[in-house]
C-alpha positions as CSV (number, residue, x, y, z in Angstrom):
1,M,-3.2,34.4,-33.4
2,V,-1.4,31.1,-34.1
3,I,-2.7,29.7,-31.0
4,H,-6.5,30.8,-31.6
5,S,-6.2,29.3,-35.1
6,G,-5.2,25.9,-33.9
7,V,-2.2,25.7,-36.4
8,K,0.8,23.5,-35.0
9,N,3.6,23.6,-37.4
10,H,6.4,22.7,-34.9
11,N,6.6,19.1,-34.4
12,C,8.7,17.1,-32.3
13,D,11.3,14.8,-34.2
14,I,11.0,12.4,-31.4
15,C,7.8,11.7,-30.3
16,G,5.6,13.7,-32.9
17,K,4.0,15.9,-30.8
18,A,3.1,19.3,-32.4
19,F,3.3,22.8,-31.1
20,T,2.1,26.3,-32.1
21,M,5.2,28.0,-31.2
22,T,9.1,27.3,-31.6
23,S,9.5,28.4,-27.7
24,S,7.2,25.6,-26.7
25,L,8.7,22.7,-28.9
26,K,12.0,24.0,-27.3
27,R,11.0,23.3,-23.9
28,H,9.4,20.1,-24.8
29,M,12.5,19.0,-26.4
30,D,14.4,19.6,-23.0
31,I,12.2,16.7,-21.6
32,H,13.7,14.3,-24.1
33,A,17.2,15.4,-23.4
34,G,16.5,15.3,-19.6
35,V,17.6,18.7,-19.2
36,K,16.0,20.2,-15.8
37,H,16.7,24.2,-15.4
38,H,14.4,24.6,-12.4
39,T,15.8,23.3,-8.9
40,C,14.2,23.4,-5.7
41,H,16.2,25.4,-3.1
42,V,15.0,23.1,-0.4
43,C,15.6,19.6,-1.3
44,G,17.6,20.1,-4.4
45,R,15.2,18.2,-7.0
46,A,15.3,19.5,-10.4
47,F,12.6,19.9,-12.7
48,T,11.8,20.6,-16.7
49,R,9.3,23.1,-16.3
50,K,8.9,25.9,-14.0
51,G,5.2,25.2,-13.5
52,V,5.8,21.9,-12.0
53,L,8.6,23.4,-9.6
54,K,5.9,25.5,-8.4
55,L,3.7,22.8,-7.6
56,H,6.6,20.8,-5.9
57,M,7.5,23.9,-3.8
58,D,3.8,23.7,-2.5
59,M,4.7,20.4,-0.8
60,H,7.2,22.4,1.4
61,V,5.2,25.0,2.2
62,G,2.4,22.7,3.0
63,I,-0.2,24.5,0.6
64,K,-2.9,21.7,-0.3
65,N,-5.6,23.6,-2.3
66,H,-7.4,20.4,-3.5
67,E,-9.6,19.3,-0.7
68,C,-11.8,16.2,-1.0
69,D,-15.7,16.8,-0.2
70,V,-16.3,13.4,0.8
71,C,-13.6,12.7,3.7
72,G,-11.9,16.3,3.9
73,K,-8.4,15.1,3.0
74,A,-6.4,17.8,1.0
75,F,-3.6,17.5,-1.6
76,T,-1.0,19.5,-3.1
77,K,-1.6,18.4,-6.9
78,N,-4.7,17.9,-8.7
79,G,-3.7,14.9,-10.0
80,G,-3.1,13.1,-6.6
81,F,-6.6,14.7,-5.7
82,M,-8.4,12.9,-8.8
83,L,-6.5,9.7,-7.8
84,H,-7.8,9.7,-4.3
85,M,-11.5,10.6,-5.8
86,D,-11.3,7.5,-7.7
87,I,-11.2,5.5,-4.1
88,H,-14.2,7.1,-3.2
89,A,-15.9,6.1,-6.4
90,G,-14.9,2.5,-6.4
91,I,-12.6,3.3,-9.9
92,K,-9.9,0.7,-10.4
93,N,-8.5,1.0,-13.6
94,H,-5.4,-1.3,-13.0
95,S,-6.0,-4.7,-13.1
96,C,-3.6,-7.9,-12.6
97,D,-3.3,-10.0,-15.5
98,V,-2.7,-13.2,-13.3
99,C,-5.7,-12.8,-10.8
100,G,-7.8,-10.3,-12.0
101,K,-7.4,-8.0,-8.7
102,A,-8.0,-4.4,-9.5
103,F,-6.3,-1.4,-8.2
104,T,-6.9,2.4,-8.1
105,R,-3.1,3.0,-8.6
106,K,-0.6,1.6,-11.0
107,G,2.0,1.8,-8.3
108,H,-0.3,-0.6,-6.1
109,L,-0.5,-2.9,-8.9
110,K,3.1,-3.1,-9.4
111,H,3.7,-4.0,-5.7
112,H,1.0,-6.7,-6.1
113,M,2.7,-8.2,-9.2
114,L,6.0,-9.0,-7.0
115,I,3.6,-11.5,-5.1
116,H,2.9,-13.4,-8.5
117,T,6.8,-13.1,-9.4
118,G,7.9,-14.3,-5.8
119,V,10.4,-11.7,-5.8
120,K,11.5,-10.7,-2.3
121,N,14.2,-8.1,-2.3
122,H,13.7,-7.2,1.1
123,T,15.8,-9.2,3.8
124,C,15.4,-8.6,7.7
125,D,19.1,-8.5,9.0
126,I,18.1,-10.3,12.2
127,C,16.2,-13.5,11.0
128,D,17.0,-13.4,7.2
129,K,12.9,-13.6,6.7
130,A,12.5,-11.8,3.2
131,F,9.6,-9.6,1.9
132,T,8.1,-8.5,-1.6
133,M,7.7,-4.7,-0.3
134,T,9.6,-2.5,1.9
135,R,6.6,-1.6,4.3
136,N,6.3,-5.3,5.2
137,L,9.9,-5.5,6.1
138,E,9.3,-2.5,8.5
139,R,6.2,-4.1,10.0
140,H,8.1,-6.8,10.3
141,M,11.0,-5.0,12.3
142,D,8.7,-3.6,14.7
143,I,8.1,-7.4,16.1
144,H,12.0,-7.7,16.8
145,A,12.0,-4.2,18.1
146,G,8.8,-4.9,20.4
147,V,7.2,-1.9,18.7
148,K,3.3,-2.2,19.3
149,H,1.5,0.9,17.8
150,H,-1.9,-0.8,17.8
151,T,-3.6,-0.8,21.1
152,C,-6.9,-1.9,22.4
153,H,-9.4,1.0,23.9
154,A,-11.2,-1.8,25.9
155,C,-8.3,-3.3,27.8
156,G,-5.1,-1.6,26.9
157,R,-3.5,-4.6,25.3
158,A,-1.1,-3.5,22.6
159,F,-0.2,-5.5,19.4
160,T,2.5,-5.0,16.6
161,R,0.1,-5.7,13.8
162,K,-3.2,-4.0,13.0
163,G,-4.8,-7.4,11.9
164,D,-4.0,-8.8,15.2
165,L,-5.8,-6.2,17.1
166,K,-8.8,-6.8,14.9
167,V,-8.8,-10.5,15.9
168,H,-8.4,-9.2,19.6
169,M,-11.4,-6.9,19.2
170,D,-13.6,-9.7,18.0
171,I,-13.3,-11.3,21.7
172,H,-14.7,-8.0,23.2
173,A,-17.3,-7.9,20.9
174,G,-18.4,-11.7,21.2
175,I,-17.6,-12.5,17.4
176,K,-17.1,-16.0,16.6
177,N,-16.9,-16.5,12.9
178,H,-15.1,-20.0,13.1
179,T,-17.7,-22.7,13.7
180,C,-16.9,-26.4,14.1
181,D,-18.8,-28.5,11.5
182,V,-19.1,-31.3,14.0
183,C,-20.7,-30.2,17.1
184,G,-21.1,-26.3,16.1
185,K,-19.1,-24.8,18.8
186,A,-17.8,-21.3,17.5
187,F,-14.3,-19.6,18.2
188,T,-13.1,-16.1,17.5
189,R,-9.7,-17.5,16.0
190,K,-9.1,-20.0,13.2
191,G,-6.3,-21.4,15.0
192,N,-8.6,-22.2,18.1
193,L,-11.0,-24.0,15.9
194,K,-8.2,-26.2,14.3
195,L,-7.2,-27.1,18.0
196,H,-10.7,-27.9,18.7
197,M,-10.7,-30.3,15.8
198,D,-8.1,-32.4,17.0
199,I,-10.3,-33.4,19.5
200,H,-13.0,-34.9,17.1
201,V,-10.3,-36.6,15.1
202,G,-8.4,-37.8,18.1
203,V,-5.2,-36.4,17.2
204,K,-2.7,-36.0,20.4
205,N,0.2,-34.2,19.8
206,H,1.5,-33.6,23.0
207,T,3.4,-36.3,24.9
208,C,4.3,-36.2,28.7
209,D,8.0,-36.4,29.3
210,Y,7.8,-38.5,32.3
211,V,5.2,-40.9,31.7
212,G,4.8,-40.9,27.8
213,V,0.9,-40.3,27.9
214,H,-0.3,-38.4,25.1
215,S,-2.7,-35.6,25.5
216,L,-4.5,-33.2,23.2
217,R,-3.3,-30.2,24.9
218,R,-0.3,-29.1,26.7
């Protein structure tokens, strides 16, 4: 009857949260003490609450009861499902105090902040180039390894980065978003436009090793 009456006489001395029963307060105190009685027999990860362990076990057995009605993606936990739905709804509650860019997840904002702080803790063992995030280093390592996951379905050419494939696909589609302000000639790549502009300004960066004549192109 205490539950129905809403009376909560058992208060946590640390955070002030109140409970109707002594047993509930005791379980709550385990959180503050870091006590984790419930251990996963698969990976060894421990949890304070039995219910949280049960949800965790769903990950190992592949149970995903929370399915998105928009794209069909399924999730083990309701929390992950709700965060995913924010993406479809365009909800971004986590904003950068520096540039104002907003994110759906707090973790994404945390990674974004590394850009502003300039902290780069992930360094390539081969060329010493440093990155703010692990995934950026992993993509960079693909360059050294010659790994090319992104393949053009039109000609079969493969690329290490998805962005490079996207630029390449513009060639097949005939998309030329980079236009010369002087003559109106358009290019698929920004780099090609930059080289083209050298013609108008008369820049000659390439010299013949034999006769010393300067040229716009190699």
